Every structure is written in C-alpha cells, then in structure tokens.
N, C-alpha and C positions, 0 to 999 in steps of 0.2 A: 403674651406669657399668661401665666398664673400667678397673680400676685396676692400675696397676704399680707395686712397690713394690722398686727397685734397693737390694740390700743386706740378707741374713738376719740382722741384729741386732736388740736387744732393739726399738726403734721402728720397723722396719719389719716386722716380726712380730707386733707388738701391734696397730698400726693396722689392719694386715690382719685381724686375728681381730676388732677392734672392728667395723669399717665391714661384713664378712661376718655378724657377728650382728646391725647393723641393720638390713641388707636384703641376706637371703640370695641377690635375684637378681644382685647384684652381682659381675661377673666380675672374680676378684683373682688376680694372681700376684705370687710372691716369687721374686726371681732373687739367687741367692747365689754367690760366686764358690770358698765353699769347700765340702767336703764336708759331709753331714748333721749329722755328730757330731764336727767338728773346731772348734774356736775357740780362742782367745787370752786369754791372764789366767788368775787362778786364782780368786778369789772376788769376790762385789760386795756392797755394803752396802746397805741401805734403812732409815729412820727408822720407828718407829711409826705416822707420820703420812703415810710413802708407803704402808704396808699399808693403810691404809683407805682412801686415792683407787684403790686396784688392787681390794678388795672391792667397791666401788662401780662401778667401771666392768664387770669381769668377774669374778663369784664364782667361777665353776668354777676359772680359770686360777690364783686369787687363793688359793684354798684348797689347791689345788696346791704354790703356791709357799711360801705359810706353814707346810706340813706338812714342806718339807725345809730348813727356816731353823734355823740356830743362832742362839738368841736370847743376849744378855748386858744387863747395865745399867751396870756399872763399867767405868769409863777408870783405866787405872794409867800412870803415869808412872814410868819411871827416871831417876834424874839426880843425879849426883856421887855415887853410893852410896846414894841414898834411892829410895824408893818413897812416889808419892804417889797415893791413891784416893779417887775422888770416884763416886756412884753415880746409879740414876736416870735414866741415859741413854737406855735404851730402844732399842738397835740390833737387826739383824738380819743374819747374813751368810747367801750361797747361793754356791755353785758354779757360774760363769758358764756353763761348758757346761751344767749340769743347768737353769738357768734358761732357756736354749735351748731345750732341749728339751722343756722345759713348754710353751713357746710354739708349738714346733713341733707337738707333737703335738694341741695345741689349733687350732692352724690347720685341722690335715688335718681333724680332727674337724667342724669347721664349712664345709668343703669349700673352702680356701684351696689354689691350686696350688702347690708349692714343688718350685723349680726350682733343682737344686744344681750345682757344677762348671762355673758359665757365669760368664764376663765380659761385663757389660754396658756396655761404654765410652761406647756412642752410644744413647742413650735414645730417638733418631728411629728406631731399626732397628724400633721396638714399635709396633704399632696399640693407644694407649690414650687415654682421655678424662682422666685424672688419674695423673701419675708423681711418686711419691714418691723422693726421692733420700734415703735412708738409708745409703747405703754410707761412713759413716765419717769420722774426721778427715783422712784424705788422701784427700777426696770428688772423684772424676775429674769429675763432673757439676757439681760447682760451679766446678771448674778450668776446664770449658768453657766458662762462663757468669759468668766472674769479674764482668765488667762490670754485670750484671743485680744478681748477690747482692753485691759490694762487701766481701769477706772482708778483714778485719783478721788478720794470723796472726801472733804474737809468740813465738818461739821462750823460753823461762824459763831461768833461770840454773841452774839443779841439774841433774845427772845423778842418775837413777835408774834402779834393775832390780826388776822384777817376779817373786819369786820363790815359794816355798811350802816346808812344812813338815810332819813328822809330828805335830811337838810341837803338844800341845794347849794354848789359852790359853783362862782362864776370863773373860776381860776384853779389851777394845779396849786393846791395848798399845803404848806409845808409850817407846822406848829411845833415850837419846842418848848417843854415846861419845865420845869427846875423842880423839883422835890427836896426835901430833907436828905433823900438817899442819892440822888443824882439826876441824871436828866432823860427826860422821854422825849420822843419826838412823834409827830403824825403825818402819815402820806396821806392825803385826801385828793380827790377827783371825782367829777360826777361822769358817770358814763349813762345814765339815760336820762328820760323826761323827769324822774322823779326821785332818783337813788344814786348814792356816791359810796365810793369806797372808802375805808378808814383804816388806815394799818396803823396801828400803833406798834413802837420796838422802843425797846431798852437794851442795856449791855446785862448779862447774865446775872452779874452781882448786884445791878440795882434792883434788877426783878425782884430776887432773891430776897435782899433786906428791904424792900416795900410789904413782901410780906404776900407775893401774888402767889409764890409757888403752894401755898397753904390754904387760898381762896377756893371757893365753889366757883363755878360759870359766873352764876348772878353774880356774887361779889367782884370778881373781876370786872366785869362789864361797869357797874355802878360806880368803881374805884374810876375806871376810865372815862367814864361820864363826867365823873366831878372833876379829874384833872383837865378835860378839856371842853369844860363846859363854856368857854369864851368861844369856843368855835361851833359846837353844837345849839347853841342858841334854844335850850330847852327841848330840843330833838333827842330821842333814844337812839343808843347803839344797838343793831341786829348783827345776829350770827346765823350762820346756815349749819353751824357744827354742833346741833345742841346733842348728838351724839355722843359728845367729848364730853368728858368729866372734868370738872376742875382746872387743875393746870396744863392738864393735856390738850387747851386749845392754844397755849403759849408753846410756839415752835422753833426751831432754830433752822436755819438757812444752811441747805447744804451745798457747798461749789463743787461741783462735778466736772474735772476734764478727763477724756479717755482717750488713750494713746493710739489707739484705731479704732475705727467706725466701722469695720467690715471683718465678718469671720465667715468662712467657708465651710460650710457643714457637707462635706463631700461636695457635688456640684451646686449644692444650693446654698447661695449666698445670704447671709444675717445680716442686716444693715440697721445701725441706730440712726434716729432720728430725734429730734425735740429734746427734751428732758433727758430722755434716756442718755442720750449723747453729750450732756451738756446743760451747765444752767449758769443764769445770769442774773444777778440780786433785781429784784423789783424796785429798787430804787433809781432805776434808768428804764425800767418797764420793757427789757427786751428780749423776756424769755418767751412768748407768743411771737414776736419779729421771727426771732432765730426759729423756731421751729418751721413757719412758714416759709421761709426763707430756704431752710433744708429742703423742703419739698420741693420748691422752685428748682433750685440748682440739681438736686439727683433727676427731675422729670426733664431737664434742658440736657444733663448729660446722656440722659438714654435719647433723646431727640437726635444727638449730634454726634455721639459716639458708634462705632462699628459693629461694638459686641458688649456681651455685659461686663466682662472683666475690664475692659477700657472704660465703659461707662462709669464704674464702682471706684476704680483708682482716679479717674477725674472728679469724681466728688468728694471723696477721701480728701485729695490735696487740695480742693482748690475752698472746701469749706471749712477744713481747718484751720487753714489761715485766714479766712475772714472770721471766723466765729473768737479765736483767740484774741484778736484784735480786740472786738467788742468784749468777751470776758474780762481782758486786761481791763478795759476802761469801766465795765463793772465793778471789777475788785477795788479800783480805786476808789470809786462811789461807796461801795458796801464800808470801805475801812473808814472814811470819813464819818459815815453815820456810825459806826462802830465806836467811834472815838471824839465822839462831839464835846465831849467835855475838854478835848485839846483846843478848841477854837472858841468856847463862851467866855473868855476874857476881851474877847474883841468886842468891840462896839456892832451895833447892828448893821450900820451899812457895810462894811466888811465881811462881817460872819456870812451875810446873806451872800456877797459876791464871794466868797469862798466857796458857799454850798455849788452857787449855778457853777463853778467851773472846777467842781470838785473831782470829776473825771478825766481830765487833761482835754477832752474832745471838745469842749467848748471854750475858746479860747476869748481875751477882750477883744479883737475885732470882729469875731463872728457874734459878742454881743452886740456889740456897736453896730452891725448889720441889720440883728433884731429889732433893737430898740437902741434907736440912737440919742436920744433923750436922757434915757435911764443912765448910759455910760457916760454922757457929759455931766449929769450930776453928780454921778461918782467920782469922778477924774475931779471936778471941784472941790467936793467932799475931801478927796484924799490931798489935794493939793494943799489945802488949806490946815490939813492937820499937819502935815510935813514941815509948812511954811512955821507954823507953832515950834514943833520940836527945833529949829534951828534958831528960831527967834526973827526971822526975817517976815517981810510983809508977804501975803499968799499970791501967787502968779496962778490966776484959774485958767481954764483951756491948757494945762500942765499934762501930758501924759505921765502916768506914775514911774515909769522907768526915768522918767527928766524931771524928779521932784528932788528938792537936797536932803541930805540926810545928815546929821552929825555924831560922830562919835569923839568922847574927850572934848579937847578943844577945836579938833578939823572938822569942819564942815565941807563936805562933798558937793560939788555943784550938780551932781545928778548920782544915779543910781547903777551905773555902769563901771565895773574894773575891767582891766587888761589882764589877766591871769600870768602867773608866771610859767615860764615857758623856758626850758632848758635851751640854749641856742651852741653850748659847744664850741665858745669862739674867743676864750681868753686866753691869756699867755702868761705860764706862770702865776695863774690867778689874777693878772690885772687885766681888765677890761678895758677897751680901747677905741678906735674909731667907729667899728661897726656896733658896738653896743651904743655910743651916741646917737649913730643915725636910727637905729631900731626903736630904742626906747623914747627918741626924741620925739621920733614920727608917729608913735601911738600917743604920746602926751600931746600932740598936737592935734589927733584925731577925734578929739571931742569926749573921750571916757574921762571920769573923774578923778581917778585912780590908776598909776601903773606899777603894776609889779614887776621889779628886778626878778629873775631867775633865782633858783636856790641858789645861795651863795655859801660857800662851806667855809666852817670854822678853822681849819688846819687842812695843811697840803694832803694828807691821809685822810678826811674826811672827806674829798673829792670823788665824785661819781665817775669823772675821766681827767685825763690831763689837762682838759679844755674848761674845766668848770670854774667861774670866776670864786675868788674868795674875798674875805675880809681877815687877814692875820697878820698882815705887814704894813708900814704906815705908805707904800706906795699903792696899795690895793685901796684904801681908804683914801688918797688923793685922784684915783682915778675915779672911781664913784662919785667923789665931790663934784667933780668935771660934770657929768652928766647931772646928777641933781640940779646943780647950778643953772644948767641950760633949761630943764625941765621950770625950774622956778622963775626964771627970768623972762624966758618966750612962750609959756602957757599957762594954762589958768587950770592945769591939771595938780593934782599932788602926786608922790613916790613913794612907792613904799619897795622893802627888800625883805625878801624871806630867806630867813637863814637856816640850814640844816647842817646835818653829816650823813654820809652816804652809807655808813656802816657795812652790811656786808654785801652791798650792790655797789659797793666802790673799785677802783681799781679797773674799770671797763673801757671799752672804747667808745669811740663818738658814736652817735647812733646810726648815722649814714655808714659805718664802717661794720655793723652789727649790734644792733641792741642787746646790751646786757653782757655780750662777750667779752672775757678777760682780756687783757692785755697781753699782746705777744710776748713783752720785755717790759724789765723797769715798774715790775708791779710793786705794790706796797702793801703790807699786812693789814688785814682787815679786823675789826671786832664787832660784836655784836652782841644782844643781850644772851644769849645760847650759841653755842655752835651752831653753824648752818652754811650750806652751802647753798646758794639762791637756785641756780640751775643742776640740778642733780648730775654729779658727774665730769661738770665743766667749770664751774665758777669756781675760784677761789674760796678756800674754807675759811670762814670767820672764827676767830677764837672766842670765848665768852669773856665780857668785860669784868675785871678786878675793881675792888672797891676804889684802889687806886685810879685806875683808868676813868672811873666816875668824876672824882675828883679833879682829875686834869680836863678832861673834857667838858664838863661843867666850868671850869675857869675859861676855856676855849670860848664857849657862848659866850660868857659875859664878857671877853674882851671883843669878841665881835660885836656884841650889843652895843659897846661904847664907842666903837669904830662906826656903827652905822649912824649914831647920834652924830659925832665927828662931822660925817660926812654930809649931815643934813636932811638924811632921810625925814618923812611926816610919819610913816608907820612901821610895823615891824612884826613880820610874822614867824612862827616858828614853829619849823615842819615836822609834823607827829604821823606822817601819813608815807602809804606807798611803799611800807617795807625797809625804809633806811632805820639809822642806829634807834630813834627815840620811837619810831613805829615798832621795832621790833620787840621792844620792851612791852608794849600794850596789846600785842595781838598773842592768843594761846596757841597761835600756830609756831610762832617763831621765841616763845619765852618759856622754856622749861627749868626755870631759875627755883632752886628750894629755899632761897634765904628771904630776906622781906622782900625782895624785887620781881618774886613770882608768885605763881599761886592764884590768889582772888583777883578780879579786876583791880580793886583800889591798891594793891600790893604792885601789881604791873603795870599802874600809872605812876608809882611812886617815884622814879626816876624822871620820868617826861615832867612831871610837876613841880619835882626839885630844881630842875634846870629852868625853868619856865619861871619861878618863884626869883630864882637868883638874877634873871634877864629884867623882869618887871620891877626889879629891886634898882638895877642899873638903868634902865630907861627914863626919860623923864616922864613924870607922873600926867602930864598935860598931852601925852602923843599916844595914840591907840597902840594896842597889840593883839593879834590873833593869833589864832592856830589853825594850822589846816590838819586835820584827821581823815584816816580812811573809816567810814562809818559804816562798811560792810563789807568783811573779806570776799564774799562770794564763794566759800569755802566752807564745808559743814565742819564744826568745832572752830570755827573763825569768829571775829567780833560780827555783832550783827547790829540791825538799827537799834532795838532794846539798849544793848551795850552803849552804841554811839551817844545815846540820851544822857547816861550817866557818867560817860566820860567828859561831857560837856557840861554838866553840872560841876565836875570834879573841877574842869579850869576855870568856870566861873567864879566857884568860891576863891582859886588862886588869884583871881585878878583880871583874867582875859575879857575882851570886849566883845568879840566876834569871836565864831567857828566857821571857819572854810571848810566846807561839807564835801569831800571827795571820799573816793571808794576804791577799793580794788588795790592790785600792784604788789599784793604783800606774800603772794603765794601764786605759782605758775598753774596751781591745779584750781586755780580760779574759774566759775562760769558765770559771770555778770550777765545782766538781762539789759541791753542795750536800746537806745531808743531817743525820740526828743525828748531833753531835760529829764533824763533817766535816772539824775542822782537827785534832782529837787525834792522828791520825797523825804530824805533825810535832812535836807535844811529845814523843811516845815517840821515835821517832830522834834528838831533840836530848838527851834525857833519857839515853836509852841508850846513845848511839854519842859523843857529845860529852862526856858524864860532868857535865853542869851541872845543878841544880835548873831544872823546866819547869814553866809553868803553863798549862795548856791552857784556851783558849775556843772561842767557835763551836759553836752549837746543843746546849747541854747544860741541859736545863729539867726535868729530873728526880733526886731521889734514886738512882734505878737507875744513871743515868748515871755520876755524879759517884763512887758507890761503885765501880762498875767499873773507872773511870779509874785511880783512886787505889789501889786493890786490886791493878791487875793490873801497877802500875810506869809506865804509861805518861805519866803526870806526876805531880808533888807538889803541886799545888795546882790548882784548878778555878776559873777566873774566870766569873761568870755576870751576863748581861748583861739582856736584855729582860725576863727571869722576873722579876729585881728590880723593872721598871719597872712591873711590873703588880701586884707584891707584894713593898712594901717587906721584909716578915717571911717572904719565900721561905722561908730556911732554916728557921726554926721549924717553917712550914708542912709542909715536907719531912720533919721530921724525926717530926712526928706522923702523916703518912702512912704511913710505915715500922714505927710503932709504937715509936721510940726515945724516952723519956721522960727520960732523964738529963742534957737540954740546959736549961743554965739560963735562963732568960727573964728581963725585967725585970720587977722585982717587983711595979710595977701594971699587968702584964698577965696575972699568973698566972691569974686566972679565964677569961680566953680561952684559955688553957693547959690548963685542965683542962676546960672543954666540948668544943676542938677534939680532944683526944686522948678524948674518950668518942666523941664523933660517928664517928672514924675507927674505934673499936672496934666500932661497930656495924654 
C-alpha cells in the first residue's frame, strides 16, 4: 500500500514503523508541520503494562524508550501540610521530544519517508491508498469531515499550564494549595535525569479571581513559583511556550469523543488516530498510551484481516470500546480534579485515598497488591476514626466496610445494608411466612441493616395487589412478628421504606409483566400532574388536588406511627423512581402551575411537607433517610446538580441520610450502566450537601464496598441483587477477603470455618 500519515506525533510515527516492519514493500510517508526536533510538552508517562505492549509490538524502539525512562513506584500527596505516600504504582516518564526522536530514528531505519515543515491541510492533494489523520486534538482533517467523524468536543472547566523544572522528584507528586480564591493543584513527575514536568491546574473561576487572566507570562510563572515554593525548593519553573503571551499559556482541556473513526473518501479511507480521535485527561497520563495502542491495533488488524474494509471495521469496533473504557476512567479522574474543593473537608489520609481511587480503576484490593503496608496503615486510621464516631474502642485490622457507623441513637455493626427489594408476595397488604424467611435469612447473613421493601400507605398506594402495606392493624402486627424475629435472633437492625406508587400503581407482579396494568380490579391513580407512565398502555393518573395532598399526607403519618409500633429501627421515605413523591420532584412529571410546580424548590415542596410530618411523628432517636432519583437520565429531567440541592433541602428538613438511586422516572431514560455506576451521585451528595449518603447500584464485591467507604464516597453501601442470590453475602465476602473477626450466628459457625478454610486454599 501507499500510506500517508498526516501528523508526526506518536500515533503517526508508530503506525508508520509498525506497518513498514510488517511489510517493507509498503510506501509510507509521514508529513509533519514542525521541524524534526520541535515538539511541545515536557514529559509523558507510561505504566508498566504499556511498556509490555510496546515491547511486544516492536522490541528495538521499546528498548530505546525503556533505556531513556525515569522509573518510580511511589505517589506522594501533599495536602494541608501533610504528606501521604503510597507505593507499587510502577510508572515511567520520558521526555516527549526524546520519545519522538526515538520513533523518528526507527522510522528512518526501516525506510519510512519523513517530511517535515509541511502543512497537510487537504489530504486529497496526496496520492495514497490509506490516509491516517493523526494530526492532533485540533485535527484539520477531522474538521473537514465532521459529518462523517461526528466529533463531540467538550471544553472542560479548569485552566492549566504545562511547565517544567530542574528540581528532581523521586515520586509522582500531587500538591494541593489553598488560596483566598480557591484551590490549585500541581501534577509533578521527573522524566529525565535532570528535568520534571510541572502541571498546575485550577478551576476557571479560581483562575480568574486570582488575577491570572490579566497577568503577563512572567507574572504567571512568578505566581506559581510562590504558590508551590515548598515543592520547588528554590528551583525555577520553565516554559517552552515563550511564543504565547500572557494568559494564553493557560489552556482548557478538550474532551474529544468521535462517533466514527473511519471516513471513506471514495475508495480511499481516512482513519483517525491519537488525539484526533479521542483525548484522555492528563491526570491519568494516557493520551500517548492511547495513541500508541491505536497504532498497534490498526497494524494488527491489517495483519489479520483479509482486506482493507475488514481491517478498518475491526479497528474501529475494537478500539472504540477499549478507548471508551479508558476515557470513562479519565473523565472520573478529570472531574475529581475539577472539583477538588468537594473533598477538602476530608483529613489528609482520606483525601489522598480518594485521589488515588478517583478513576474507579484502582480499587482497595488493587492498592493492597501495590502497597500492603500503606493499605494496612490506612485501614487502622479509618477504623480508629469510625470507632470514635460511635464511641467504641477501636478494632484495628478492620476493613472499612466492616467498621461501625452511628446514625442518631442507632449504631450499625458495619456499613452494609440489604436494599429494599420488591417481592410482590403479600396478601391484601399483609406480610407472612415468606417475608419472615426472606428478611430473617438476610438479617442472619451479616448485613448491619435489612430494608423491607417499599411498603404502601394505603390500598390505592400499592404498585401491585401483592405489595405490603402499613394501613391496617393486621399489617402492623404482621410486620411486628418479622421485626421481633430480627431483633431476637440476629444482631442486625431492620428498616422499612414507606411510599406511594402514584402513576405506577395498579400493575401486575414483575414476573407477569413489569409495569403492565392489571387486567381487572384496577384502582384510580393520582400523580403530581396527569400522566401515563407507559404511553398508550398504562392507566392515566389524574392530577392531585389539595384535598388529595392532605389525605395522602395523613396516610404517610399513619404508616409512620404504625412502623414505630411494629418496632422498626429506621424509616425511609421513597421519593424516587417515578412514584408519587418522585413525580412532584421531577420536571418530567410535574407540570403544575401552583405552588407545587415550577422551580425545584416548589417541586420539592410537597415531598418535604410529607417528610416533615413523618419526622415529627417518628421518634427523634430513630434515623430517617430519603431515597431519591439523583439522575433521570433524560434530557430536561433531574440532574446530579439538582440532586445535591434536593439533598440539601431534605437535610434542612431533618433527614439523616440520602439513599442515592437514579432513573425509572421515564421510559425515555438512557442510563449509563457499569459497576458502582450510581456511586458518583452519593459522592457528590455526601461531599457537597454535607449529609450522610447511601451508595446503591451494581455494588457486588467487598472490594467495591471497601473502596467506596474508604474513599468517603458514601457512608453506607446498599447491596440488592447479590443478596437475592446469597442471603449471607456479607459473611461470604468477609471470608473472601480473609476477614475473620466478623460474628456469625452460632448455629452457622461450622460453615464459617469451612468457608474460611476453602478461601485460604
């Protein structure tokens, strides 16, 4: 083939040499607008895993790169006058210019034609069979074919400047500095024998308030040198952007995601690679890694596929998936640094742990593999802090998920809850033997708190005819039987979630057709505004009147009093998932024009009114939580920003915790699933609204729970479906991570011993 690579960065050079190595008869040209030894940036970072990929793809260039690396294992975090160090991270740094020189030399060695100081603005001026657009994040080729490539370019919220220093650092260093205007942070790493990269970042608002927008380049550098004097130890900061004036040296990061990576210009394909196709935030150091791995994958596809079309289809499919995974991790990392102020109330050990695990790719057990001593020290610190919170002696060597937690007068033995999960097995609202076995087994299974499913405040508040209630004396006595069992035979607490189905009521049991209306014996439905949950299928709910509001509020209070009479330890108000109170909160379902519609504060007015009445009726020493949908996953619906404000409103009304779920408000929703996918909502609510938070959603391993709790992303973890599969999930997960100091029911101790032995093997 005759191959043209537009852009002489890592992607274009590496693909050129790999293809020339694969077939020396290829005619390959790399066109670069800069001179041979000109480049921008200071140093780039690779992980040990990336080095392995490079060695497998082309040993000579990998050996030259590795010989030039500066290696380190430690990460140092400087925060509030403290230094926290963790090891085992296995990173390497190399100067960007030196990396390109190695790749240029290897290309020349193999016979690739390198053309410098040439601007290729129109790929059609070249005669080629394959055109690689590796012309960077401001790609002109991508812009020329914007309809084909479908790029989404989002300018992010921080200003940053990329500088260097002669100060040597023996660890990847993160330094955080508070000013009168807000927080700045530095990302620092050494990449050759005498030079380190020094990236300084701050939110746009802080940057402007600090006066940096009006400063000259010299004044900006002096400002940064004063701010990070502790890290620089008298060394100067250097810039390779002398051509930029004043504030132009401070830039924003563009997050680039392309819908397509291949454009067919007649018979000639144009293929995006590197920053032209995608960007990954520098806080996880993966932009160059992605570029090189693009080149590896495309070369591999040409070597394994029968024709060009098949090779390009395979490349686009495989790389789009892999890149999106890393971009999602990079987004998490980027958003953490954009919102450092969210976490600055934390003490230094937890702040550093939160930073280390910010992308969700690095978990508690992965940290332990890297540096067992660091994790052991952190667990001791966390356990002592948890013990102080509940007023108990500290039990060291306790994983975070097994530390106690106190809410009002209730002390939970650990941080694991059994989520409320609808069972559709009550008869006329009365729970029976099934519920005793179901909830009793899970209370015996090690969780600190077992939630009964959503329990309805009236017959016409039920989701299905099989939902439990708390609106007759028979309901209260039936629940008391179960609560008494939990209290007498386990050391778990038990909670009830109270709610009203609203427009999602009068439907069949889940296994008979979820959300499908009953064939007969339907009951009237009410909602914040008239609505039909399933268009053309569901019953239509009428808009609630003020009389309805008074009546239903009284129903909630009656159920609250019944819950206390039954002996429940904890009460949760259900304001999520499109049920009645949720229908008031979401603008998707509330079109009212009175005092209960319009602004977010107005839409929350009735749910807050109900909550306040319940809180007044519920004993003051017992906790109350509120479950909300923190994201509707529909344009125009509730967003995570709204969720923080909703949490603040319920906190002011006396709520102790927010149970952070999402969705199920509209069938138009497009949620983004994944492990721990709803935990970011809990993180924001806990650390911005300043109220206890419960994380839910795809938490299915001890490693997930330990990571969430240790990082302060939530105070408690609610685990649902894993508890359906295994009532003793909490006990089993303790054994899986080698934690033996957890109490089992005495009747089950033989099982504990065998399970621990088997895991030990």
